[in-house]
C-alpha positions in Angstrom: -0.2 -0.3 -0.1 1.6 3.4 -0.7 2.9 5.5 1.7 0.1 8.7 2.6 3.2 11.4 2.0 3.6 9.9 -1.0 -0.2 9.9 -2.0 -0.8 13.6 -0.1 2.1 14.8 -3.1 1.2 12.8 -6.0 -2.7 14.4 -5.3 -2.0 17.7 -4.5 1.4 18.7 -6.0 -1.3 19.0 -10.2 -3.1 20.6 -7.6 -1.2 23.0 -5.7 0.7 23.5 -9.9 -3.5 24.5 -10.9 -4.1 26.2 -7.8 -1.2 28.6 -8.1 -1.7 28.9 -12.0 -5.2 30.1 -11.4 -5.0 32.8 -8.6 -1.5 33.9 -10.7 -3.7 34.5 -13.7 -6.2 36.2 -11.1 -3.2 38.9 -10.2 -2.0 38.9 -13.8 -5.7 40.4 -14.1 -4.8 43.0 -12.1 -2.1 44.3 -13.2 -2.9 44.9 -16.4 -6.4 46.5 -15.4 -4.2 48.4 -12.5 -2.3 49.8 -15.1 -4.0 50.1 -18.1 -7.3 51.1 -16.4 -6.4 52.8 -13.3 -6.8 52.7 -9.6 -10.6 53.2 -9.9 -11.0 50.2 -12.2 -8.4 48.2 -9.5 -11.3 49.4 -7.6 -13.9 48.2 -9.1 -12.7 45.0 -10.3 -12.5 44.5 -5.9 -16.4 45.4 -5.8 -17.4 43.0 -8.5 -14.8 39.8 -7.0 -17.7 38.5 -4.5 -20.6 38.5 -7.1 -18.0 36.2 -8.5 -17.3 34.3 -5.9 -21.6 34.0 -5.0 -21.4 32.6 -8.7 -18.9 30.3 -8.2 -19.8 29.3 -4.8 -22.9 27.9 -6.4 -20.3 25.5 -8.3 -18.8 24.7 -5.5 -21.9 23.4 -3.8 -21.7 21.3 -6.6 -18.4 20.0 -8.0 -17.0 19.8 -3.7 -19.4 17.8 -2.9 -20.1 15.6 -5.8 -15.6 15.3 -6.3 -15.4 13.5 -2.0 -18.7 11.3 -3.1 -17.1 10.1 -5.7 -14.4 9.4 -3.9 -16.3 7.8 -1.2 -18.3 5.9 -4.2 -14.5 5.0 -5.3 -13.2 3.6 -2.0 -16.3 1.3 -1.7 -15.9 0.0 -5.2 -19.4 0.8 -6.5 -18.5 2.3 -10.0 -21.8 2.0 -11.2 -22.8 5.4 -8.9 -19.3 6.7 -8.9 -20.6 7.2 -12.7 -23.9 8.5 -11.8 -22.0 11.4 -9.9 -20.0 12.7 -13.2 -23.8 12.7 -14.8 -25.7 14.6 -11.9 -22.4 16.7 -11.7 -23.0 18.2 -15.6 -26.8 18.3 -14.5 -27.0 20.4 -12.0 -24.5 23.0 -13.0 -25.9 23.4 -15.8 -29.5 24.1 -14.1 -27.5 26.1 -10.6 -25.2 28.3 -13.3 -28.3 29.1 -15.5 -30.2 30.5 -12.7 -27.2 33.1 -11.3 -26.4 34.0 -15.0 -30.4 34.9 -15.3 -30.8 36.3 -12.4 -27.2 38.4 -11.9 -28.3 40.0 -15.1 -31.5 41.3 -14.9 -30.5 43.1 -11.1 -26.7 43.4 -12.3 -26.2 47.4 -11.3 -28.1 47.3 -8.3 -26.5 44.2 -6.7 -22.8 46.1 -7.7 -24.2 49.2 -5.9 -25.0 47.1 -2.8 -21.8 45.3 -2.8 -19.3 48.3 -2.7 -19.5 50.2 -6.1 -19.8 53.5 -6.7 -21.1 56.7 -9.2 -17.1 56.7 -10.5 -16.9 52.5 -10.5 -20.3 51.1 -11.3 -19.3 51.1 -15.3 -15.9 49.5 -14.8 -17.5 46.7 -12.4 -20.6 46.5 -14.7 -18.3 45.8 -18.1 -16.4 43.5 -16.7 -19.6 41.0 -14.8 -21.4 41.2 -17.9 -19.5 39.2 -19.7 -18.4 36.8 -17.1 -22.6 36.4 -16.6 -22.8 35.3 -19.5 -20.1 32.6 -19.2 -21.5 31.1 -15.9 -22.5 28.0 -17.4 -18.8 27.3 -18.5 -17.3 28.1 -15.3 -19.6 25.9 -13.4 -18.9 23.3 -15.9 -15.0 24.2 -15.8 -14.6 23.7 -12.1 -16.9 20.6 -11.7 -15.3 18.8 -13.9 -12.1 19.5 -12.9 -13.2 18.7 -9.1 -14.3 15.6 -10.9 -11.2 14.9 -12.2 -9.4 15.0 -9.1 -11.3 12.3 -7.8 -11.6 9.7 -11.0 -7.5 9.6 -10.4 -6.2 12.2 -12.9 -5.0 15.5 -11.3 -1.9 15.9 -13.4 -4.9 15.8 -15.8 -6.9 17.8 -13.9 -3.9 20.7 -13.7 -2.8 20.6 -17.5 -7.0 21.5 -18.2 -6.5 24.0 -15.7 -3.0 25.5 -17.1 -4.3 25.6 -20.2 -7.1 27.4 -19.5 -4.4 30.2 -17.2 -1.9 30.2 -20.3 -5.1 31.0 -22.5 -6.4 34.0 -19.9 -2.7 35.3 -19.9 -1.9 35.1 -23.8 -5.7 36.7 -24.9 -5.4 39.6 -21.6 -3.1 42.2 -23.1 -4.2 41.6 -26.5 -8.0 41.9 -25.7 -7.1 45.3 -23.1 -4.3 46.6 -25.2 -4.1 45.8 -28.4 -8.5 45.9 -29.4 -8.3 48.7 -26.4 -11.2 46.5 -24.8 -10.3 47.7 -21.4 -12.0 45.5 -18.9 -14.0 43.5 -20.7 -10.8 42.6 -22.3 -10.5 40.9 -18.5 -13.6 38.9 -19.1 -13.8 37.7 -22.1 -10.4 36.5 -21.7 -11.1 34.9 -19.0 -14.5 32.9 -20.2 -12.7 31.9 -23.3 -10.1 30.4 -21.6 -12.4 28.4 -19.5 -14.5 27.4 -22.8 -11.0 25.7 -24.3 -9.7 23.8 -20.8 -14.1 22.1 -20.6 -13.9 20.7 -24.4 -10.2 19.4 -23.1 -11.2 18.1 -20.3 -13.9 16.2 -22.0 -11.9 14.4 -23.8 -10.5 12.7 -20.8 -14.4 12.1 -19.6 -15.3 10.5 -23.4 -12.3 7.5 -23.6 -14.5 4.4 -23.4 -10.6 3.1 -21.6 -12.3 4.6 -18.6 -13.5 3.8 -15.2 -15.8 7.4 -14.8 -17.5 8.4 -17.7 -19.7 9.5 -20.2 -22.4 7.1 -21.3 -26.3 7.1 -21.7 -27.8 6.8 -18.4 -26.2 8.8 -16.4 -27.4 12.3 -17.0 -31.3 11.8 -14.6 -30.6 13.3 -11.7 -30.9 10.9 -8.9 -32.4 12.2 -5.7 -30.5 9.8 -3.9 -26.6 11.3 -5.1 -28.2 14.9 -5.9 -29.3 15.3 -2.2 -25.4 13.5 -0.8 -23.7 16.3 -3.3 -25.0 19.1 -1.8 -25.5 18.4 1.7 -21.5 18.0 1.7 -21.3 20.7 -0.9 -23.1 22.8 1.3 -20.5 23.2 3.6 -17.9 25.1 0.9 -20.8 26.8 -0.3 -22.1 28.2 2.9 -17.8 29.4 3.4 -17.9 31.2 0.4 -21.0 32.9 0.6 -20.1 33.7 4.3 -17.2 35.2 2.7 -18.7 37.0 -0.2 -21.1 39.2 2.4 -18.2 39.6 4.6 -16.0 41.0 1.9 -19.3 43.1 0.4 -19.7 44.7 4.4 -15.4 45.3 4.8 -15.8 47.2 1.1 -18.7 49.0 1.9 -17.3 50.1 5.9 -14.0 51.0 3.3 -16.4 52.8 1.3 -17.8 54.9 4.1 -14.7 55.5 5.7 -12.5 55.7 3.1 -13.7 55.7 -0.1 -12.9 53.7 -3.2 -8.8 54.3 -2.4 -9.7 51.9 0.1 -11.2 49.5 -1.5 -8.1 49.1 -3.9 -6.0 48.7 -1.5 -8.2 45.5 0.1 -8.3 44.4 -3.2 -4.1 44.4 -3.6 -4.0 42.8 -0.4 -6.8 40.3 -0.9 -5.2 39.2 -4.5 -1.5 38.7 -2.4 -3.0 36.1 0.6 -5.5 34.9 -2.4 -2.2 33.1 -4.7 -1.1 31.8 -0.6 -4.3 30.7 0.2 -4.9 28.9 -3.2 -1.7 26.3 -2.0 -3.7 25.5 1.2 -6.4 25.5 -0.8 -4.3 23.1 -3.9 -3.7 21.1 -0.5 -6.6 21.0 0.4 -7.7 19.2 -3.0 -5.0 16.2 -2.4 -5.8 15.1 0.8 -9.5 15.5 0.0 -9.5 12.2 -2.4 -7.4 10.2 0.0 -9.3 11.3 3.0 -12.4 10.4 1.6 -11.5 7.2 -0.2 -9.7 6.1 3.0 -13.3 6.8 5.3 -14.9 4.8 3.1 -12.9 2.1 2.6 -11.8 2.3 6.7 -9.0 2.6 6.3 -9.0 5.9 9.3 -5.4 5.6 10.0 -4.5 6.5 6.6 -7.2 9.9 6.6 -5.3 10.9 9.7 -1.8 11.2 8.6 -2.9 12.5 5.3 -4.8 15.9 7.2 -1.2 16.0 9.8 0.4 16.1 6.6 -1.8 19.1 5.6 -1.5 20.5 8.4 1.8 21.2 8.2 2.4 21.3 4.5 -0.2 24.6 5.4 1.2 26.3 8.0 4.3 26.4 6.0 3.2 28.3 3.3 1.1 30.9 5.0 4.2 31.4 6.5 5.7 32.6 3.4 2.8 35.5 2.9 3.3 35.9 6.9 7.0 37.4 5.3 6.6 38.9 2.8 3.4 41.1 3.9 5.5 42.3 7.5 8.8 42.6 5.7 8.0 44.2 1.9 4.6 45.3 1.6 5.3 48.4 -0.4 7.0 45.7 -2.9 3.8 44.2 -3.2 1.7 46.6 -3.4 3.8 48.4 -6.3 3.0 45.2 -8.7 -0.5 46.5 -9.2 -0.1 49.9 -9.5 2.8 53.0 -9.4 -0.2 55.0 -8.1 1.6 56.6 -5.0 -1.3 57.1 -2.8 -2.5 53.8 -3.6 0.7 52.3 -2.6 0.7 54.7 0.7 -3.2 53.6 1.9 -2.0 49.6 1.7 1.7 49.3 3.6 0.0 49.8 7.3 -2.9 46.8 6.1 -1.4 44.5 4.3 1.1 44.8 7.8 -1.8 44.4 10.2 -4.0 41.9 7.9 -0.6 39.4 7.4 0.3 39.6 11.1 -2.0 35.9 11.7 -1.1 34.2 8.4 -0.3 31.7 10.1 -3.1 29.8 12.3 -4.7 30.2 8.6 -3.4 27.1 7.3 -3.9 24.4 9.8 -7.7 26.1 10.3 -8.7 25.3 6.5 -7.1 21.9 6.6 -9.4 21.4 9.4 -12.5 22.4 7.9 -11.8 20.5 4.8 -11.1 17.4 6.5 -14.9 17.0 8.0 -15.8 17.9 4.1 -13.7 15.6 2.6 -15.7 12.3 5.0 -18.8 14.0 4.7 -19.4 15.5 8.6 -21.6 18.4 6.5 -22.1 19.3 10.4 -19.1 19.9 11.6 -17.1 21.5 8.3 -20.3 23.8 8.3 -19.8 25.1 11.7 -16.2 25.8 11.1 -16.5 27.3 7.9 -18.9 29.9 8.9 -17.0 30.7 12.1 -14.4 33.2 10.8 -17.1 34.7 8.3 -20.7 34.5 10.6 -19.9 34.3 14.1 -16.3 36.7 14.4 -15.7 38.8 11.3 -18.9 40.4 10.9 -20.0 41.6 13.9 -16.0 42.2 14.3 -15.8 44.6 10.9 -19.5 46.2 12.0 -18.7 46.9 15.6 -15.0 48.1 15.9 -14.2 50.9 13.3 -16.4 52.5 16.6 -13.6 51.1 19.0 -10.8 53.1 16.9 -10.1 56.9 16.9 -8.8 55.9 13.0 -12.3 53.5 12.5 -10.2 52.6 9.2 -7.5 50.3 11.3 -11.1 49.0 13.5 -11.9 47.4 9.7 -8.5 46.2 9.2 -7.5 44.6 12.9 -10.8 43.0 12.4 -9.3 40.6 9.9 -6.8 38.9 12.3 -8.7 39.1 15.0 -11.8 37.4 13.5 -8.7 34.4 11.9 -7.5 34.2 15.4 -10.8 33.5 17.1 -11.6 30.8 14.2 -8.6 29.2 13.9 -9.5 28.4 18.0 -12.5 27.2 17.7 -11.0 24.8 15.1 -8.8 23.2 17.5 -11.5 23.1 19.7 -13.8 21.3 17.3 -10.8 19.0 16.4 -10.3 18.2 20.2 -13.7 17.1 20.9 -13.6 15.1 17.3 -11.0 13.2 17.8 -12.3 12.4 21.4 -14.8 11.0 20.3 -12.7 8.6 17.3 -13.5 5.6 19.5 -16.8 5.6 18.9 -17.7 6.6 15.6 -15.7 3.3 14.6 -12.0 4.4 14.5 -9.6 1.8 15.9 -6.8 4.1 17.1 -7.0 5.8 21.0 -5.1 8.5 19.8 -5.7 11.5 17.8 -2.3 11.7 16.5 -1.8 9.3 13.4 0.3 6.5 13.6 3.6 6.3 10.8 
């Protein structure tokens, strides 16, 4: 039997490369827009991001839940249900993405204004999101199939699909933004086109007749058991993403009230820096997910926890890098996105404040993903909501009232909520491990062996 350490890297490394590539092309988008369209366009992109994340959250509701279910069925060697999961993923994504697209296009401007857009940034945000919404079905299918590829034992193919999308996006960005003078619309169109090409690439693998999990007749009809179980498992990352979006919306509006469009742009710059490293941790989580899910289904619980232990160690190291960059080189990090001296000077201090809690975020992310991977939806949902709903929203609303400089209160609410959520994750994990014997586990120690 392959060592867990080797399996984790076999699955995680392609996912990390793919997730890093995804975050890098988001950064490239921001760099092109920041330097080519100005600080206001960068602020508009920050306003549009939670709307994009809400759209993606519906994709994660289906994709993450179904991929965990696929891994469990493969561990149980129930290949008929595994294939039905694949067909159900496509159908559910088409239905949900069409609903989200229609609603988003109908109420686009009111949504953007509620999310923190000003009269100065609304036009940029509208142009960007309109095209993103038209391509929403492709986006959902792209992320859903990538999750299925990883759980079906093809992490490298999933990585390649992402790299294909990223490469095309990076090539098209300067052509459409500058060459064709399309501005922010060019950035959005580049994203949609790149994802369309990636979807075609993904489908070639699932059309292969030699594949154990593939497209064929009889898998497309929605199965009630598969649908509801996948949605139940995917509810945790969905609620996490939705909660995160509402947090960003609240913070955007607080920043608009106390600091204006430049404060929102600062928040966008910091988010994009931390996003790169958070995506690496998400790649680790994606590598851990099929291992944990498979071994849970196969009743090899010690190997499941071994994968969790290793993922925690690596995640802490990854977030330690962003801690060092944010604390020691904030000006250099900001200059990547803009040459606007006002924006640069307003970003240095908040970057140091927000990055002060980076060392503990990795553990909290991996712990929540463990419960998602093994189908413990209740615990996963609770951990997903603690940072966003229980802690950050109240702190972001109240702390500006406690500081002489209200903006400092907003900035400090972020690391404080990170600290409180990490403590909560420790407690939930400890309680879970103390009950291990009563939950079919066979060893007395919460720490994995070997």
